[in-house]
N, C-alpha and C positions, 0 to 999 in steps of 0.2 A: 721439245714438243711432247705433249701428253699422249698417252696411249689412245685416248678417245680421238684426238685430232689425227693421229697417225692412221687409225682405222678409217677415219673419215676420208683421208687422202686416198687410201686404197679403194674405198667405195667410189669416190669420184673418178679414179683411174678406170675402174671397171665401167663406169657409166660412159665416160668420154672416149675411151679407147676402142669401144665396140668389139671387145674380145669375145670369142665364142662362149656360148652359155655354159658348156661343160667345163671349160677352163675357169670361167668366172665362179662356178660353184665350188671348184677345188680351191681357188684362191680365197674364197670367202667362207670357208668351212670353219667359221669362228663364232660359234654360238648363234646369237640373235641375228647377226648379219646374214647368215645363210638363209634364214627364214624370210628375210626381206628381199632377197634377190628377185623373187617373182614380181615385186612391185616396181622394179626398176626397168625403165625403157633404155636399152643400151645404145640408142641412136645418139649421135654426137650432139651435145648441148653445152659447149663451153660458154663461159660468161658472155662474151660479145655476141654470140649467136642468140642468146636469150633476149636480146634487144628487140626481137620480132616474135617471141614466143606467145602464142595465143593464151597461155596459162597466166601470163603476167598482165596487169593493167598498164595503162600508158605511162604512169609515173615510174613504176618499177622497171618497165622496159627501158626507159630513158636512163635510169641509174645504171642498168646493166650495160647499155651501149657506151656509156662514158667510162666504163672500166670498173665500176663497183667499188669506189674508194670508201674506206671506212665501213660503216654499217647503215642499214636502213630498217626502220620498224615496219613490219608487215603483218597482215592477217592472212594466215594460211588456211584455206578451206579444203577439207578432205572430201573424197568421194564417200557416198553413203555407206555407213558401216565400217569405214576404214580410218576413223580418227585415231584409234588406238595404234594402228600401224604408223601413222605419221608421227605420233607422239614418241613411239619407240625410236624411229629414225632420229628425231630431234635429241632424244636422250643420249643415243650413241654418239652423236656429234658433239655432245657436251654443251649444247646451247640452252641457256635458262628459258624456261617457259614462263612468260610474263603474265598471261591470262588465258583462260579457256572460255570460249563463247559457245556454250553447249547448244543454244537454240539454233545456231546456224552451222554447227558441226565444224568449228574452226578454233584455231589457237593464235596467240599473238607472240611474236618473236622479234628480237633485234638480230638481223642476219648479215653476215659478210658474204662476199662473192662465192666462197666455197660452199657455204650452207645453202645459199640460194640455188646454186647449180644442182646440188644434191636433191633438194626438195622439188625443184622444177622437173627433174627427170624421173621422179617417182610417179607411177600410175595411180598411187594412192592419193595423190594431191590433185584436187580439182582446179584450183586457181590460187593465185597469190596476188594480194591487193595491198597497196600502200596503206598503212595506218595513218590516214591523212589528218592533218591539223584542221579542226573545225573552228570556225570563228563567227563572230557577230559584229555588227556595227550599229551605232545609234547616233544620228546626227542631231546636233542641237538645233532648236527652233524657237523663235520668240513666243512668249506666252500669250494666250488669248482665252477668253471664256468660251467654253464649248461643251455641249452635252453629247457624249457618244451614244448613249441609249436613245436619245431623241432622234438622231439622224438614222439610227437603225430601225426606228419605228417601234421600239419595245415599250409596252405599257409602263407607266411610272412605278407601279406597285409590284406586280407579279407578271410572269415567273421570274425567279432569281437564280435558278440553278440549284435549288435545295437538294442536298443529298448526293449530288453528282461529283465524283472525284476526278480531278484533273491533275495528271502528272506533268510537272513543269521541268523538263530536262534542259538545264541551262547553267547559269553561273551561281545558282542558289536562290534563296528567298530570305530577305532580312525580316525579322519580326516587326510588326507594325500594328497599330490599333485598327488599321484598315482591314487586316486579316483576322483580327481578334483571335479566337481559338480554332480557326479553320485550317491551319497548317497541321494536318493529321499525321504527317510523316516527313522525315528529312534524312536523306542518305547521301553521303559524300563519296562519290566514285573516283575522285582524284586522290583519295587517301584510303584505298583498300575497301571500298564499299561499306563504310561504317555508318551505323545509325548514330546521329549526333544532333546537336541543337541547330536550328535554322540560322543561316548566315549568308552573306553575299558580299564578297570583297570587290567584285566588279560593278554590280548594280543593274546589269541587264536583266537577269532573271526576276528581280524584284519588280522592275517596271513591267515586264511581261505578265507576271502574276497579278499585278494590279489591274491591268487591262482585262484580264480574264475574270478576276473575282474581287477587286478592290471595292470597299464599301464607301469610300470618301468620308469616313468619320472624322478625319482630321482636316477636311477641306473648308470648314467654316461656312458651309452653305453652298459652295460651288459644287456642281454636279460632275465630279471626277470619278463617278462610279465606273467599274468595269462592266463588261457585258453581262456577266453572271455573278452579281455581288454576294450571293450566298453559297456559291460552289465551294467544295472542299479542295484543298491544295495538298499535293505531295511534292515536296521539293527534292530534286535529284541533281546534285552538283556535279557537273562534268567539265566546267570551264574555270580557269584560274582568274587571278586578279586583273589580267590583261585581256580577258575574254577569249582565251584560246584553250583548246583541249584536244584530246585524241578521239578519233572515230571509235576505237575499241571501247573507250569508256562510255560513249554514247550508246553503243550496242549493248553493253552490260546493263545500262540503265533501262533501255527498252525491254530487254529480257527480264529484268527484275520487275518492272511494272506489269509485264504480262503475267509472270508467275504469281505475283502478289496482288493481282487486281481485286480479288475477293476481299482480302484483308483490309485494303484501303478504300474500297469502293471505286476503283479507277475505271472510268468509262471513256476517258479522253486522254490522249498524250499530245502535248504541245512541243514541237521541235522548231524553235526559232533560231536555227543554226544550220550550218551546212558546209560542204566543201565542193570543189569542182568535180565534175563527173569524169572519171578516168576509164570506165568500162561500162558494158551494157547493164541494164537494171537487173537482169537475171543472175549476174555474177557479183554485183555490188554488195558487199557484206552488210552495209547499213540498210540498204533497200530490202534485203532479205529479212532482216530483223523486223523492219516495219511491216512487211507483208505477213509475217508470222503473228505479230500483234493484232493486225486487222482480222486475220482468220480466227483469232481468239475472241473477237467481238469488240475490240477497242477501236474507237475512232481516232485515227492519227492525223493530226493537222501539222503541215510543214510549211515553212516560209519558202517562197519561190526564189529568193536571192535578190541582191541589190546590184545586179550586173547588166542592167538593161540600157545603159546610156553610153554612147560613143562620145567621149569627151572631145576627141580630136575632130570628129565630124559634126558635133553638136546635134546629134539626133539619136533616137532610140534604135537599138539593134536586137536581133533575135538570137536564140540559142543559148541564153545565159542561165537557164535553170540549174540550180545546184542540187546535189544529193543531200538529203533524201527526197527532195521535191520531185524527183523522177520516179518515185515509187508509184506504181499504178493505183494502188488502193488508197494512198494518202490523199487528203484534201489539201492540194497545193495552192497557196494563197499569195496573190500579188497585192500591191499597195495602191490605194486610191487617195488622192488629195481632195478633201471635202471642202476646202476653202473656209474651214471653221464655220460652216453654215449647216442648218438642219435640212434645207432643201437639197434634193439630189440632182437638180437640174444643172448645177454648175460643177459637178464632180468630174475629175479627170484622172486617168491612170498616171501615177507618178512616173516621171521619166526614168528614174533609176530602177524601177520595178522590173525584175527579170522577165523577159518574154520567152515563150516556148519556141520551138519544140524542144524536147529533151535530147541531149546529145546521144549519139549511137543508136537509140531506139526510135526516135522520132515521135515520142508520145506528145499528144496535145496537152500542154500545160501552159499556164496555171489552170486550175479548175474553176476558180472564182477569184475576184479581187475584193478587198475590204478596206475600210478606213485604216490608214497606216501612217499618215503624214501629220507631224506636229501634234501628237497625242499626249495629253497629260496623264501621268500615272504615278504610282508610289515610288519615292526615292529611297535608296538604301544609304543611310547616313554614313558619311566617311568613305564611301565607295569610290572607285576609280572614276566612274562617269560623273559623279557629283563633283569631284575634285577637278577633273579636267574640263568640264563644261559648266562653269558657274553661270553663264548667261542662259543656260537651259533650265535653271532652277525656277520653280514656281512656288513661292513662299518657302517655308522651312521643310516641308514634307513631301514635295512633289517635283517631278522632272518632266520635261517635254522633249520627246524624241521622235524620230521618223525612221521608217524602214519596213520591209516586209515582215520583219520580226514582230512589229507591232500589229500589222494586219493579221498575221497568223493567230496572235493572242486574242484579237477581237473575234475571229472566227471560232476559236476554241471556246470562248465564253458563250458565244451564241449556240454552239452545239450543246453545251450544258443546259441551256434553256429549252432546246428542242426535246432533249431526252426527258427532262422533267415534265414538259407539257404533254408529251405522248404517254408517259407513264401515268400521269394524273387522269388523262382522258380514257385510257384503256388499261387499268391496273392489272388485269389478268392476262394480258396479251404479251407475247415475247417482245423484248426490247428491239428498237430500231437497229438494223445492222449498219455497219460502216458504209456499205454501198447505198443503202436507202437514205442515210443522212446526206451523203454527197448529192444524190439525185434530188432530194428536197431542196438543198441549198442552191443547186444549179437551176432547177425548174422555176423557182420563185425569185431568182435574181433579176436585177434591173439592168438593161443595156445602157451603156454610157457612151458619150461622144466626146471627141477632142474639141479643142478651142475653135476649130473651123466648122464644127457641127457634123463631122464625119464619124460614123460608128466605128469604134475600135474593133479590130479583128479578134478572132477567138484565141489567137496566140498571145494577145496582149491583155485581154480582160477575161479569158475563159468564157464561161457561159454568161457572165455578167457580174454585177456588183452585189455584194451581200445585202439581202433584204430580210432582216430578222422578223419583221412584222408578217410578211408572207410565209416565211418558213414556219413560223409558229402556227399559223392557220392550217398549213398542210400537216404539221406534226400532230395537231389535235384531231384532225379528221381521219388520219390513217389508222386502220385497225390491222395490225400485223397478224392477227389470229386467223384471218380468212385464208382459204386454200389458195395455192398458187394457181393463177389463171382466172381468179375471181376479182371483181372490183373491190378495192379495199378502202375507198373513201366512205366513211360512215355518214358524212354530211356533205352538202354541196358547198364548194369553195370557189369563189369568184377569183379569177387569175389577175387580180390587181390589189394594190395596197395604198392606203392613205397615210402619208407621212407629212407632218407639219402642215396639214390642211391641203396638200396637193395629192392627186391620185396618179399612181404610176402603174403601168401595165407590165406584167412579168415577162421574162424572156421566153418562157414555156418551151425551152429546149435543153437537152442534156448532151454534153460533149462526151461521147462514149468511145474511147479509143481514138480511132481516126475517122469517126463518123459523128454526125450530128443527128440526134434522135428528136424529132419534132412531135408536137401534138399530144396524144393521149397516153403515152407510154407510162407515165407516172400514175395513171388512174388504176392500174391493175397490179396485183401482187405477182410480179414477174420472177422467174428464176434468177434474173440478173440481180435482184435485191437480196438473194439468199446469202447466209453467212458462208464465207469461203469462196464465193464466185469471184473470178478475176475481172477487175474493172477493165473494160475494153475488149474482153473476149466475146466475139460475136456468137459463139456456139451456144451461149445461154439464152439467146433470144429465139422465141418461137417464130414460125414462118409468117404469122399474121402481123408481126411488127413491120411496118413500112419504114424503111430508112428515108431520111430526108436528104438534104444536100450533103454530099460527101465533103469532108475536109481532106484534100489530097495534096501531098507534097512529095510525091515520088517514091522510089523504092527505098524502104528503110534500111536495106542491106548496104546501101551506099553511104549511109550517114556517118560512118567512121571517118570519112574524108571530106564530105561536103554536104551542104543543106540547100535545097531549093524549095521555096514557098511559092506555089503557083508558077508564075514565069519569072519570079524575082530571085536572084542570087542572094543568099543570106550569109553563108560562111563556109569555111573549110579549115582543115588542119594544115597549117603551113609550118613545116619543121616541128618545133616543139611548142607552138602557140596555136590557139584557136582564135581565128580572126573572123570579122564580118564587115560588111560594107556593101559595095557594089562589085560587079564582076571586073570593072575597070580599076577599082581602087579599094581592094580589101586591106585597108591600112591600119585597122585598130584591133587590138586584142580584146577578147571578152574577159578572160581571167588570167591572162599572162602566161608565163612559162610553166609547163607541167612540172618542171624541176622543183617548183615551190611546194609541191605536194600538199596543197590545200590551204589557201588563205581566203577563200571566198566568204564574205560576210553577209549577214542578213539585216 
């Protein structure tokens, strides 16, 4: 046994044996260890007892309860100002530091039970989260001619997202004539955060990038353009050739995009990936990174997840939102089936699209839904998806996939259009904030109904389906330079849009936290739209704002064990599974065993 490990055992003995503080100080008068004594809580915390520790997320708790065999990769978040103390403890234990996540005051480690016990008992440690596996999915679909921009109501010529940078945090981006010279940066976070040439072994990131900014130059006249075909792309590779990666690499990419936003012109981050939710949003490391990016002025778009269908029961279920779709500031996007038509009258929410609310917190998600089913976009030649799904190929250069990954990409491309339109209309005004962009997308959205003609609830479709035509009208009208409390529409905008010769009325409401805000809230420059305002925080609203119909689903504090929507039972934690169904038959898991530590696809 090495000296470091021996000292570690002494430290754990002190922690778990609850010896008097004076004796502990004498025992640990060994240089740095003595200075760390004050950070140690001497209450008993042996490994099995950590199975219910509030410092650990659900996945790490389960690993501890089962005895902590081998090691588990974790993200250790320090209390404010105490990251150095945590790093010193780790150094004394002789545990290699895999990565440091400066933006969220955390480090990444592979820990055994001894190390976990030591860290969990330090008051310098705020929380310990599994470095979950993030994943994506893309289902093959038969090819059909279809124009994405037509069903969004985007004018055929402009806007196109000129000059707006979108960071695509995914499996990479393969070079293509559809992107010409608009891939302005490429960083591989699976290999030491290296600046390198664009590539994509899996193919998912390329498809996503094409839906955001593909020009369809190789399509031979077919309109396979992305929503913002002139936007700039920054590829950030965090997933391998099988479409899997680590949460810590995604966080590093988000932090890099935030730090380098001026260099690359990054205004939007697209996250078409995720993992199951193991803890509240306030503790979730990936959510915290997303919130920091939003506070810096970047619009973050996240996929809701593809966990909305109960295969056993043959029906859709609730509570399947994945992280970081549970981030309050993120624009969380579910998937719409457009039936390959321009008309919006036949649109339906895809059965697989994850419904809200978010686990633990009870946030109303998704925020909106968008076309995501059977969309044609750029293929990465030789990639895993192209090889495994030959039936999904569309000609030599394109691929047709379905999922909330695709829906998120469509929303990201649309955001690029909004930012360009607002900047062009008001070149001297501050940029639209992430909250303002979300409000615009929600307020101008179009309500959709199921096959029986019944309006989908807000946990299925959010405020409604993405309406780029209406959102662009709003973006051009809003002047962000006016004072808070003043009307900020510079022109009159009718709350309806014409798409494919049909007129559609906007939803005209915003899902703000657990409330629906109706009517004229978007007409005024509210504190709610300010940079850094927390989405859902009622304190930012002035008293003259009249709340509409509340979205009520019980006490959020109870959500760690069960969910009730209205009078309907939705789900509960049953052992190590999250299940949903009915009170009499909660028979199907949403995302399976927590022991899997993250395989939720988008």
